[in-house]
Each structure stands twice: as C-alpha cells, then as structure tokens.
N, C-alpha and C positions, 0 to 999 in steps of 0.2 A: 520452212518459216514457222510451222507449228512447234517444232522442236526448240527453235530459238526462243520463241515466246514463253514456252514452258520453262526453259532454263533460266530466263530472266526473272520469271515469276518466283522460282525457287530461290534465286539469289536475293530477291527483295523481301522474302518472307521473314527472315530474322529481324530486319529493320522495322517491318510492319508490326511484328509482335512486340518489339522493344518500345515502339511508339504507341502501342495500344492504350496505355493508361492516359496519355494526353488526349486521345480522341474520346475516351470515356469522360474525362473532365469537361471536354468541350460540349458533350451532350447533356451536361448537368447532372452527372452521376455522383457528384459529391466526392471527388477523388483529388488529393493533392500529394505531392512528394516534398519531404523536408530533409535537406542535406546539411550536415555539420561535420566539423573535425572535433576530436576529443580523445577521451580515454575511457576505460571500462566503467568508471563511476559516472561520468557524464552521459555515456551511451545509455546506461541502464535507467538513469533518471529521466532523460529526454524521451525515451521510448514509453515510459510510464505516463508522462504528460500527454503524449500523443494518444495513448490508449484512453486516458481520462477524457480528452477532447472528443474522441469517438463515442464514448459512453454518453456524453452529454449532448451529442449530435447524432442520433441514430441515422443510419444510412450513409454516413460519411466514412471514407477510408483515408487514412493518413499513412503513406508508405514512408518508413524511416530509413535514411541512408547515411549511416555514420562512416567516417574514414579517419585515419590518423592524419596529423598535420602534414607529414611529408608527402602523402599521396593525395591530399585533398585538392590542392590547386591544379595539379596535373589532371586529376579526374574531372574537375569542373571545366578545364580548358577542352578536354576531349568531348565532354557532353555539349559544350557550346558549339564546337565544330560540327557536331552531329545534329544540332538543332534540338537537343533533348535535355536542356537544363531543367532542374527541379522547379517547383512552384515557389518554394521558400528555401532560402539558403542562409547559412551563417556567414558573416562577412568580417573582414579584419581591416583595421585602419590603413594597413600598408597596401591593400588591394582594392578598396572600395572605390577610389577615384578611377582606377583603370576600368572597372566594370561600368561605372557611370558614364565614362567617356565613350564606351561602346554601346551606350543606351540599353544596357541589359537590366538595370534596376528601375523598378516602377516608383513613381512619386506617390508617397503615402498620404500626402496632404488631402487629395480628394476623398480618401476613406475616413480621414479625420473629420472633414467637413460634413460627410454623410452620417457621422456618428458610429461608424463601424469600429474605428480605433479611437481610444480615449487617451489623450496626452495631458490631461489637466493636472496630473500629479507628477509630471516629468519636469525637471528643472531646465532652465533655458540653456545651460551649458551642454547638457547631454543632447538636447535636441539640435543645438548648433553643430555638434560634432558629427551628427548624422545628416547634415544638410549641405548640399552642394548646388550652387547655381539656383538657389531658392527652392530646390526639390528636397523633400524629406525622403531620403533613400535608404534609411536604416534606423531602427530603434535600438538603443543601447541595451545590451543584455546584462551588463555588470560594470560597475565603476572600478577603476584600477589606478594605481599610482606606482611610480618607480621609486625605489628606496633601497635601504640596506638592512639585511638581516644580520644580527649580532648575537654572539654567544653570551648569554646573561651570566653564566658561571665564570667565564674567563674575565669579563669586565669586573665582577665582584672580587675575584682573586687579585686582579691588578689594582684594585682601588680606584677604578675609573667610573665616573658618573657623567653621562652625556646629556646635555640639553639640546635635543635635535632641532628645536625651533630657532636656535641662535648660533649653532656651531659653524665654524669656518673650516676650510681645507687646511689652514695652519693648525687649528685645534686637532683636526684629524691626524695630521702627521705627528704631533706631539703625543697623542694618545697611542698611536701605533708603536712609537718608540718605547713608551712607558709599558705597554702591554708586553712587548717582546722582552724588555729588560727584566720584568718581574715574573713572567710566566713562561717565556720561551716560545709562545705561540705567535706565528707570523701573520702578516696582513695579506689579504687577497688582492692581487693586482687588478687594476681596472683593465678589462680585456676588450670591451665593446667600444666601437668608435661612434656610436650614435648617442646613447642616452646621457652620458656624462658631458661630452662636448655640447650637446643640446641644452642640458641643464645650465651650463655656464653661459652659453651665448644668449639664452633667454634673459639672464640677469643684466645683460647689456642692452636689452630691448630688441634683440635680434632673434631670428629663427635659425635653426640648424641648416636649413636649405633656403635658398632664395625663393621669392614668391613664384618665379617662373620655373623653378626646379632645375635650372641649368647651371647652378654653381652653389657652393657653400654660402650660407647666409652671412657668415662672419668673415669671409676671406679678405674683404676690403677694410676690415676694422682691426688695426694693429693692437689695440688694447684687449679686445676680446680674444684674438688669436694668441696673444702672449699669455693670457689667463688660462686658456685651454692647454697650451704647451706646458705651462707650469704644473698643472695638475696631472695631465695625461702622461707626461714624460719626465720632467725634471724632479718632481716630488717623489715619484716612484723610483727613480734612479738613486736618490738620496737614501730612501728606505732600503733599497737593495744593498747599497754600500755599507749600511749599518747592520745588515743581516736580518732585517725585520720584514723583508718582502718575500713572500712565498715564490717558489720557482716559476718564473714567467712562462717558460715553454710548456710546463705541465698545466698551468692555468688556462692556456689558450686551447687546450684540447676540447673539441666540441662533441656533443652527442652522448656524453657519459651519463650514467644513471645518477639520480640525486644522491643515492647512498654512497656514491664514489666521489662526490664533490668534496673539496678540501675542508669546507666548514663541517660537513657531515662526519668526516674522519678525524676531526679535531686538529687539523693542521693549520687552519686559519680561524680567526675570531670573527670574521665578517664575510659577507657575500652580497653581491648586487643582484636583485631580482625584482620582478613585479609583485605587487602586494597579493594578488590572487594565487601566487605560487608559494606564499610563505608557509602556509599550513603544511603543504607537502614537503617543503624543506625541513621544517621542524620534525615532522614524522620521520623523515629519512635520518636526521641527526640523532633522534631518540633522546633529546634533551631540550630544555626551554630555550627558544630563540626569541629575542625581541626584534621589533621592526621599527626602523627609524627613517626620518627624512634624511636625504643626502646632505652632506656638508655643502656650504655655499661660499661664494666669493664675498658676498655682502653681509653674511650673518643673517640670512633670510629676511632681508628687507626688500620691499617692492622695487622693481619688478621681480616676481618670484620665478625661479627656474622650474619648480615642480608644477605639474598639471594633473588633472584627473582625466584619465583616458578610458575610452570604451574598451573593456576587455574583449568584447565581440559585439557585432551588430546582428540583428535579424532583418533580412531584406526580402522583398517580394520581387519576383522576376517579371519583366515586361512580356516574356514569352508565355507566361502562365495563361492557360485557358480558363482557369477558375480563380480569378483575381479576388473576387468578393470573398470566397471561401478562404483563400490564402490570407487575406487581410484579417478575417475573423479569427483564424488560427493564430496569427501574430498577436492580436489583441489578447487572446486567451493566454498565450505563452508568456507574455510580458507582464500583464496586469492582473491575471487571475490569482487570488490568494491561495487557493487549493493547489494550483499548478506550481506556484513558487514554494509551497511547503514541501513539494516533492523535489524540486530542483535544489533547494537549500543553499542558494548563493554560490553554487559550485563555479559559475562563470564570473564571479565577482559580486560586489555589493550591489543589490538591485537599485534601479533608479526610482521607480514610483515610491513616493514617500510612505504611502499606506502599506505597501508590501515590505519596505525596509523596516518599518516600525513593527509589523507583525512578526517578521523573521528574527528580529533582534532578541525577542523573548524566547525563541525556540531553538536557535542554533547552539552548538556546544561552545565551551569557553574559548577555544582557540579561534573559532570563527567570530564570536562576539568581540574578541580582541581586535580583529580587523574591521568590524563595523565601527568600533570606537575610534580606531586609527583614522579611518576616512573622515569621520566627523571632526576629529581633533586637528587634522592637518589641512582641511579645506580652506581655512582663512589664510593659509600660506601657499596657496596655489593661484595661478593665473590661467586665462583661457588657453586651450590647446591650439597649436599652430596647424596650418593646413596639412593634409595627408602628404606622406613622403613621395618623392618622384619614383618612377618605375625602376630606375637604375640604382636604387639604394643598396640592394644586395651586392652589386658589383663594387660600389664605393667602399662598403664595409670590408669586403674580402681583400681589396687592394690595400686598404689602410691597416688591416690586421697584420699583413706581412711586414710592413714597414715598422709597425708598433713593436712587434717581436724583435726585430733587428735592433731597435733602439734599446729596449729593456735588457737585451743580452749583450750589449756593448759593441755591436758590429758597425753601427753608425751613431753619430752623436745626435743629440736632441734637436739642434738647430737644423741640421740636414733632414732629419726625420720629419719634423713638422712641415718644413718646406715641401718635401716630397708628398706628404699626405695631402696638403692643400692643392698642390699642382695636379697630382694624379686624380684627385676627387673631382676637381673642376673639369679636367679633360674628359673624364667618363660622363659626367652630367651634361656636358655641352654637345655630346655626339648626337 
C-alpha cells in the first residue's frame, strides 16, 4: 500500500508543479499568466508591456505565453481540459462566443463599476462587439476592417482612378478589364467564402449567418443570393474568359508566405485582406500599395456592407484566482499610453480615443495611413453582426471546393451556387 501511495504521489507531482502558479495567485502572491497568438514583433512588444506593468507594480509577476495562430486554440483547449487556463487571454471574434457559452470568460462590467477598468474613451460599437448576453467579456485590442489592397503603380500605369466610397462591382469588373488590357496584370480571384458574401448580404439588411447559426442568413432571399452568385462566380468567370483573372487554383493555395502572394510578385494588381495586415503586405511587395473599401452592390449606400471588427479581444478568465490583478493588467494593456507606445498599434488601430490620438502622431507613415483609413471609412460602416457559429470553418472548407470547381469550369455557376447554399445549410443545421 505504501508503494502504491508513493507511486501515485510521483505521478501527481508534475501536475502539482504545473498548477503551482495558480495556487500562488490564490494566496495573493501577485501572479498572473497572459496568453496570446502572434508573431515575433507582437511577442516582443507584448513581453515589454508585461515587463513595464511589473516595474510599475513591484512584487507582481506576469508570465507571458505566446503561441502562433495554428497552435494557439489547440493549446487553449488542452489547458481548459486540464483546468489550467491562463488568467488573461487574447480572444478572436470567431471563438469568443464558444468560450462564453462554456462560461470561461469573466464579465468585466463589475470591474468597470468598481473603477478598475475605464471604458469612458471606448466607443459604443467596440464595447458592443465584446458584449454577449449583457456581459462585457472582452475589450477590443485594435479596430480592423476588411478591404482591398491595390498596386498604386499598376493603377497609374493603366490610367485608373478609383473612388472607393462609391464604386460598384460593375465598376470593379470594368477596371479589371482595363488594367489587364493596358498592363497585362491580372485580377486576384475572390477566394474566401465569408467576407465578400457577407459584405453583399449585409447590403440587403441580412447577415451572412442566420441569428440561430443554423443556416446561411441569405439563403431564403433570392435577390441577395443572386447578387452573391453574380460577384462570387459569374463575374469571375467573365474575367477568366477575357484572360484577366489570375489562375484560380494557384489563388486558392493556403498558408503561403506574404512574399509569395500574387500581389507581392506582381502577378495581380489587387488582394483582399484585413486592414491590420496591409502594412505587412506592402512590406512583402516592396512597393506602395493603397488600401480601399471593397466594391459594393449599392455604390456604398446604406445599409453598408463594411463593418469595423475587433482585430482581437483581451479577456479575463473565470477560472483566474487573481481576477482583480488580471483586470488591472487588462486596464493597463488597453488604456495606458506608455504601454500603447510600445505596442504601436500592431494589433490594429487602438479603440480608446486618447490612445489613438497619441499614437497617430508617433507611428510611421504606413501605419498613419491606416489610422487615416479607419477614420475615413467609418461613416461607410454599419454595426458588426453576431459572432460566427462554431461550424464556420467546415462551411468555408466545403464551399472552397465547389468554388474552385466553378472557376475552373468543372461545374456551372448555377449548380455551384445551389450546392454551396445546400451544403452550407446542411453543415450548419447538424
């Protein structure tokens, strides 16, 4: 019996050691863990902010836990299963509802009411995007928008001037043909199934997904479905027939480095990406790229398809034994001027107005361009829709296969659109 007890104690030792920081925080030792996904630049800046917080709060320890995007959610799921989630974590719009449904994210409202967290300089839209069921479960770390990067030099060579606050998809098609005829540079196909269909459906007063998350939000609306089919499939087929569309199969390759993207190598004049990725795309391309609102069905009249999205959230975990300290760290990370001078808007344009004003005078010209972009396009945005359902990834994977088949001529656009809608609804309704 003694040997069995000793053996069990040895087996339990690694778990006890792994969990030791949590018990330290429970005893008021001033210990919290902060986990996020990112890159080398984000990691270095975030660690410096944690160090600054510790300098300003002697006796406090912040353990930093960076991971890349691919491994982050798997790691968080593993830690959740082990009951060892961090105190503070970076959250994404695609996952925040799932974590909230599992009651893993703490409501920040009590910390606001107690004066630990200040939201007085946060706009209503950003606060609303981090609120579910009247709980403030995340503060926005950076404002982001979906749009189109374009090669300034190619447009000039083709004699094309774009007014992105009024252009339509018909204008886009004409520009694409003109650019190809005058420069030989092709147009990047629309490869994703979420952002552009979502952009179009919102112009019909619909969301991409139904409110209950069990079907596409536009599948019962013939006009919206036809508009999505026209842009996603028919327009691209016409451009391909004219030779103006870049190779669809190459375009759909995932995970390639930015330096290998068609716009970086000069094969296309445009690319679709989030605004907080634009500077990196321009760096990879090694030439000036402008960033534009996407074309619209309506010429950018209300209701608008574009919305401002949280690049990431920062959230407090309900399992944290040091919630007051975690809330204080979140307040510092989001609102402190010195902290944000270190972060330098790497996660997107900051939400607090005073932070944004301070950084606008400090960032380089490329980042200042994005600050000005968000300010310029905000009047052409509408409130963001609820978070995506859990099966979004499955829907997009299934739609991608059909999309490629249409653009490569293996099935026609009518059959392709019908299959996309039917398959998507079948996946979502499971």
